[in-house]
N, C-alpha and C positions, 0 to 999 in steps of 0.2 A: 819332439813330436808337432807341439804348439807350431813350431818356426818353419813345418813343413806345410802345415794346414794354411799358416798367412802366407808363405809361398804360393802353394797353390790358388788358394784367393785372389792373392795377388794378379798372377798370369791369367787363370778366368776373367778377370774384372779387364785386363788389361786386351785378352783376346775378344770381349765381346766390345771394347773399345772400338777396335778396328775394322771389325766387321762392319758396327755401325757407322764409321764416319767413309769407308770403304761403299755404301751403302748408298749413305750422301754425294756420292761422287768427288767429297771433299780431298780425295788421293790423286785427283784427275786431274791434270794439268791441259788446259784449251788452249791449242793457236793456232790459227792459220796463217799460211805462206803469203807475203806480200807480190802480187804479180811486177812481174820485172817492167820496167817502163820499156813502151813499145817506140813506133814511126811516128811525125808527125810531117803532116805535107802541109805547109803554109795553115792558115787557120780555118782550111775549109777541110782537111781528112786527119785522122787518125788509124793506126793501124795495132794492135797488140794481142800477142798469143797468149792466150788465158790456159793455163795445165792442166791436163786432165787428171783432176785427184780421184775420181773411179779408176783411174789403174790400177794395176795388181801390183806395184809397187807402195803406192799410196793410198790405196782404199780405206786399210788397217789406222793407218795412221790419220788421216781425217775422217771417218767416216761419218764425223761428225756436221761435214760440210755441207749447205744448200745451192751453192750457186755462186754469182757475180754480179754484185749490185752497182749501180752509178748513183750518183748525188750531181747536183748541178745545181748554178747559180746563174740568174740572170744580171749583165750591168749596162746601162742606158750611158751613151756615150755622142760624143760628135765628135770624135776622132776617126779617121781614115787610116788603121794600120796598112803598111807598102805589102802586104802578104806573110810577112813574120814576125811574129809579135816577141818583142824578147825584153826580159822583166826591167828594163828603162825603161820601157812605152808604157806600163802597166795602171803608172799614174797619170799620164795622158790622156788613156782611155776613161777611165774613175776611179777615184780614189780607195773606194771600197774594194774595187778587183785588187790594188796593190795589198791592203789592209789582209783579206783573205788569202792571196796569194802566199805573205808570208808568214800567215799565221799557221797553214800547213805544213809549211816548210819543214819543220823538226817532226812530223809527221808521215811526211814525205820520204823522210831521208830512211838507207836500209839501215847505216850505222849506228842511228839512233833506234834502241831498243827502252828506252825510260817510259814513253807515253804510250797508252794504252787507247786505241779508237772504238768510240763508242758510236751510238746513235747521236746523244749529244753534241760529240764530236761536231758532226754537221748541222743537226737541228738549230743550235745556238747562235745559228751562224745563219740562217736562212736557208740551210741548204735542203734541198727534197730531192727523193728519189726520181728518177728517170722514168717515163712512162712509154707502154706500147699502146696499141686503140683497144677500148674494151676497158681502159684503166686498167689492166694489166700493167706491173712491175717489171724489168726487163731480167729479173731473175728466172724470171718462166722459161726466157729462151736459152738465157747464160745460162747452162746447169753446171753442176762438178764436172760432167764431162770434158770442160774448155771447148779449145779452138781457136780459130783465127777470127780475131773479132776485129771489125773494120766498122767505122763510122764515116760521114757526109754529110758534108752543110755544103756544097756543091752546087745545087740548085736550090727551086722552091720547095724540094720532096727531105727535108732533113731525115737520115733513116739510118739503121744501123744494119750491119751484114754480119750472120754468125756462120759460118762454112758453107759462104753460098746461097744461103736462104736470107731473103731481106724482109725487113720488119721496118715502119715507118715509126718514128719517134714522137713523143708530147711532152710539154709540161706536165706536172702534177695536177689531179683534179680537185682544187677548191669548190666549185660548182659543176652544176650541171650548164649554166649558160655562159661559161668564159669562153674564149678563145684561145685554146692548149695548143697551138701550132705554134712551133719554132723559127717565127719568122715574124721582120720589125714592122711594126706600127707603133705609132704616138700613145695608141693606149695603153702599152706596156709603161709607159709615164705618169700614167696616173695611180694615186695611192687608192687603190681599195683592197678587197677583199681576195680579188681576182688576181692581186699582182705584188704576195707578197714575197714572192719569189724572183724580184727585179729589185734592185739597187737601183734607184731613180737618179739622175742627174736636173742640172738645170740647164743644162745643152742637152741636146737631143737631135737625133735624123738617124741613130745606127744605135747597133748592140750587138756584143758579147756575151757567151756563154761560159762559163767555166766547169770543167767537169773533171773529176774522181774516181777510179773506180776500187771497188773492195772484194774482196773474199767474203762471202756472209756464212755461217750459218749458227748451232744452235746448242746453247752448252744446258745438257743435260742434268747437271745438278740443280738447276734455281729454272731452266727452261727460260731462258732469256736471249736474246738475240748476241751472237758475238758476231765482231768484223776485224780484220786484218789491218795493218796498215797500207792506209791509199797509196794508188799511185797517179800522176797525173797524166788524164788521157790528154787534155791540148784546151787552148780558150780559141774556140771557134768565132766567127762571125755570122750570124745571125743574114739570111739571106734578106 
């Protein structure tokens, strides 16, 4: 009788513990898919297909997805790339560009599942979230519904287009007084509170911007933001 009672107590204890852990979300594994690499048109255009995570086949699997975000960093240079930037040219543009590119290579590799991308992965290297007008992040238009995303640096109005709808893009807002456009100016090479997203250089005359795209979601067990593995969008030359 005592043995049965002990087994009953153990069973009830296990059951309560199981319910508690399930309620805390510890048994749920949060994972967001990496977007497949898209097409690049030299250093002026990028095009990439964003999966529809709200589709009937994926909505239950990725119910915690919130959309897509883009991180960027600017690099001052005096090097004029011939039109298509190869890895061997990165150090000619700016040594910091080569260092950052190599840092993210293991994260962007689809075969590497050992590295987890977090916000600090980007912030520790002074990468910031791309914004639209009114200080909105691009996730406000890059929803879980996905679509065909294009980014253009072909003229003096750098922009993104999602399913035919155009939005001008801007640098992160550090102050109400900064110039947030993605246009080259000598001011970008001055160290101040408005240029913390810029890797300076002793030689100036042009600038490039490195961009990565991630799928973004919310971990409901601790209410923190989660990111997928990043994908390289392109290295654009600022007009």
